[in-house]
C-alpha positions, 0 to 999 in steps of 0.5 A: 862488039870489039872483034875488029880490034886487036887484043890490046887497045890504045887510049885513042881506040878505047875512046873511039869505041866508047865515044868519049874524050881520050882524057876521060879514058886516061883518067879512068885508067889513072883512077883504076876504073878500068884495068890497064897497063902502063907502057911508057907514058901511055896506057894499053887496055885488054879488049876483055877489060874494056868489055867488062867496063861496059858491062859493069857500067850498064844501067838496068832499065826498070819498067815504070807503070803507065798512067793506064796501069795506075788507073787500073790499080785505083779502080780495081781492074779494067772498066 
């Protein structure tokens, strides 16, 4: 996913990849939600840490029963 990017990314690059505001990325770095290195007044992020952030934030989908499934349970099987 980030193969086209260098090993270290800037706040602007991370924000562009994640499609969020740069201030969100800065806040996440300040709060420790994503690993970063402070360089002067800015932050740098390892590509692997950005990928880890994405992986850790992933929401696992669950399959909800359909109304048809509920009818099968109530009637005891297919009609």
